N, C-alpha and C positions, 0 to 999 in steps of 0.2 A: 504494500500500500504506500502511496505517496501523498504528500500534502494532507495528511490526516488531521493536522492541527487546524485546517481550514474548514473541516466538516463538523456537523453536529453529531455527537455520538448517539448510536441507537441505545446503548446501555452505558451508564456512568455510575460506577461504584465509588463512594466517598467514605473513607475512614470506617469501613465496616468492621464490626466486632461481634463475633458469634462465640459465646462462651458456654461451657458446660459445668454444671454444679453437681458434684457427687460426694460420696463419703470419703473419696480419696483426695479431694481438694478441688480447686478451681482449675479448669483446663481452658486455656485461651486458644481454641482451635483456629480461629480467624481473628487476627489481632491488628486492627488499624490498616486494613487493606484497601487500596484505591487503584482503580484502573478504568479504561474505557474500551468499548467494542464498537467499531464502526460498521455501517451497512456494507455487506458483501465481503468482509474480511474474515480471516481465520486467526484467532488469538490462541496460541499454544500456551498451556500451563504445565510446567515441568517441576520435578523435585522428587525426592525419595518418599516412600510410603510414610504417612504420618505428618507431612509438612503442611497440610491444610488445603490441598488442591480441591478434593471432592467436597469438603465442607463449604468452601467458598462458593462453589457452583450450586450446591444444594440450597444455599441461603438465598440465591437469586429469586427462586420461586417459592420461598418459605417452605421448603421441604424438610427442614430440620425439626425433629420432634421436640416440642416445648411443653413442659420440662422433659428431660433434664437440661435441654438446650435453652438458650435465651439470647435474643438479639439485643446486645447491650448498647449499641450506638451505631451511628453512621447512616448513610442513605444508599438506596439502590434505585436509581432513576432509570426506568425503562419507558421509553417514549414519553419522557418528562413526568411520569407517575412514580411516586415513591412507593415501591413494593412493600415497604415495612409499615406503611400507614393506611393502605387501602383495606377494605373489608375482606373477610374470608370468602364471601360470595364472589367478589370481584376478582380475587386472586385465582379462583377456580376457573373463571372464564379465560384466564391467560394461560394457565398450565395446560400443556398439550395442544394449545391453540396457537398462541403467539410465541411461547417459549416451550420447546419440546426437548426431551432427554433421551439419549441412547446410553444405556448402562453397560457395564463390563460383561456381565454374564446374562444372556437373554433368557435362559431357563428360569432365572429368579425373577424376571420382569414379566414374562408371558405367563398367563394363567393356564396351567396344564389341563384343566377340565373344560376349556372353551376352545372352539375351533378358531383357526387363524382369522378367517373372514369376520367372525363375530367380534373379535377383539379390535380389528381395524374399524369395523362399522360403528362400534360404540363411540369412538372418538368423533366420527363424522356426524352421527345423529345428535350427540351432545353439543358440539360446537358449531355445526353447520346446518342444524335443523332439517336434516334430510329424512326422507322416508326410508324404510328398510330396504326397498328395492333400489333406490338411488344410492344408498350407502354401499350396498353390495357391489354395484357397478363401479363406484369410485374405488372401492377396496381392490378390485381386480386391476384397475388402472394403476393404483399405487404399487402393486406387486410387479406389474409390467415395467414401471419406471425404474425399479431396482433390479431389473434383468432376471427376475425369477421365471423359469420356464413353466409352462402350463399353469398360469395363475388361476384359471377357472377350477382346476383340481385342487390347488394348494389352499384356496380359501376354505375348503371343506376338510382339511387335515388338522390334526392336533399337533402342538409344538413338538412332542416327543417323537413324531414321525419324521422330523426334518433333521438334517445335519446341522452342526454348529454354525457353519457359514450361512446356510439358508435361514436359520433362526435369526442371525444377526441382520440379514437383509430384510427380514420381516420387521424387526425392530426399527430399522431405518425407514421402511415404508410407513409404519405406523407413526413415527415421529414426524414424517414429512407430509402426512395425509392432509393436514390443514394448512400447508404452506407457511410454516412458522417464520417469524422474523429472526428468531435466534434459536440455533440448535446447539445443545450442550451434549458433547460426546465424551463420556467418562471412561477412558481406556477401552474403547469399543472393539479393539482388535487383539487384546492381550491373550484371550483364550483360543485364538485361531492360529492355524499353521501359516507359514510365511506366504504360501501361494494364495490362500484365501484372504489373508491380510492385505496383500497387494491389490486384490480385486476390490475389496471393500473400500480401501483408501482411494482408488481410482473412481469408484462409484460416488463417494462423498464429494470429491473434487468436481466431478462432472455435474452432480446435482446442485452444488453451490453455484455453478455458473448458470444453470438452467433456471433455478428458483430465486437466485440472488439472496440466499439466506446467509446470515452471519453465523460463524461457528466458533464455539469455545471448545477447544480440543485438549483434554487432559491426558497426559501420558508420562511415563518415565523413559520412553524410548526416544532418544535424540534423533535417530535416523528417520523416524516417523515425523517428528517435528520439522526436520529439514525439508521433507517432502510436502507437508500440509500447511505449515504456518506462514503467515505474513509477518506477524510480530510474536515475540516470545516473552512470557512472564515467568521468572524463576522464583519459587517460593521455598522458604525454609523456616520451620518452627512457627508456622502461622503468619509469617510476614512476607511481603514482597522484598526480595533482595536485589533483583535486577530486572529491567524491562527495556527492550529495544527491538528493532526489526530483526528478522531471522538472520540476515547476512551479518549484521553487526555482532550478534550473540556468538556466532560460530567463528568469526574472523578476529574480533577484538573483545572477548569476554573480560569483564573487569572485576566482578566479585570473585573472591577466592573459591566460593562454593561452585559458581558457574564454571570456573576454570577447572576445578576438580571433576565435575560431571563430564565435561567435554574431554578431559584428559583420560577418563576411565573407559572410553570407547575402545573396542578392539582396533588395532592398527595392522592392517593386512600387509603393509609395506615393510614391516620388520619381521625378523625371525624369532622374536621373543614369544614364549608360550605363557607369559605372565601378564596380567592386566594391572595397570595402575589403579590404586584404590584411594578413597578418601578415608583416612584413619578414623576410628571411633564410630559412634552410632548417632542417629537422630535423637536429641534429648527428649526426655519425658516432658510433655507439655504442662504437666501439673507441678513440675519441679525444674523450671528453666534456670540456667546459670545467670548470674548477674552480668549485665552488659550485653554484648553481642552474643546471641545464642550459638553462633558458629565458632566463637573464639576457642573453645577447647579442642577443636579439630583443625584450626586454621594455622598454616605454617608462617603466616605473617603477623599473627596477633601480638599486640603489646599490652601493657598494663592498662592503657587507655581503652582498648577493646574490651578488656575483662571487667571494666568498671562502669562503662556507659554505652548506651545503644546509639549507633550512628543514625542520622536521619537519611531518608531517601532523597538523594540529590540528583538533579539533572546535570550531567557532566558534558553532554553534547546534545544537540537538538534530537529529541525523541529517545534519548538514552539516559535512563536513570539507574542509580546504583546506591545501595545502602552499605557503605564501607568507608572507614577512615583512610584506608590505603588501597584505593581502587587499582587493579592491575598488579597488586603485590609490590607497590612502591617501597623502596628501601626507607627504613626509619631507624632512629636511634633506639 
C-alpha cells in the first residue's frame, strides 16, 4: 500500500486494553495497542504464541468473553463507530456481516451436526434477509467462488465428510458470503499441508482483489506474511513493538525481537543444520518483568531497558518501533 496516510482508515484501533481477571492475577492480554487497517489492504500480525495477536483481533468484534475478560480502555473505530460503545444488538449485525472471521481449525468452527449448505445459508438469511431458496442458491455460488468442485453436492454434506483443505475453503466461503468489509484470518493455514496452504493463500489473495475486502492476517509464519501482507505489525507480550510495510520489516527490521524472528528462519543458502533461536520464552502475562518485556531475552538490553518501557516511536515515515536502541545500536 502507498500513501496510506492520505486515506481514511476502515478500522482504527486506539490504545486498546483487553485484560483478564483471574485467581492467578491480572493478565494484560492486549495492552495499549493502536493500529489502522485501510480499505483493500492486508495487515499481517506476527509474534510467538501468547503475544496477544488473537486476543487483539477477537476484541474487534467483542468476541472476548466478559468476564473473565474486560475491555479496560481504548477505542475500536470501525466505519467511524466505536465497537466498544454500541449495543449488543448492533454488534451482532456487524459480526459475520461487515466483519467476518476465519479461525485456525475449521472443525471447531463448523457445526458437525448441520450440513454445509445450512451453515452458509444461516448467515445469508440472518444478515441479508433472504428466503431459504435464495440463500441456498447464494451458498452454492459462495462455494463456487472458493473453487470447490460440485458445490451442489457439497452443500448437502456434513463437515466430517470433507478434507481439511475443503473445510477451510468452506470457512472462507462462509466468511465471504456477505461480502464483508474486513476479514480476520487467524492462522487459517496452520493445520494444512504446504500444497493446500499455497492454494488457500492464492485463493484469499484473489478474493481480496475481487471483493476489495481488507484482511487482518494473523500468523507466526514469516514466509506467509511475505506473500500476503502489505504492512506488518509485530506484537510481543500484549504490545505492538514494530509496525511498517512488509518490505521494510524484512529489509531493515529495527526491534531486536523482529530481528530475532527474521533471523530464526531457515537459510537454505548455508550448510548449517542448526537454526538461530531467540533465547528464553515469552513471559507470563500475569507476571511481566519491569521495563521492556523483551529485555530478559534481548542481546542489546541495558539497565534503562530493564527499568522503563520505551514508547512506540515513528523512526521513519510509516515505520514505528518500541525500543530505546532500534536496530541494536551500540550503547554504553
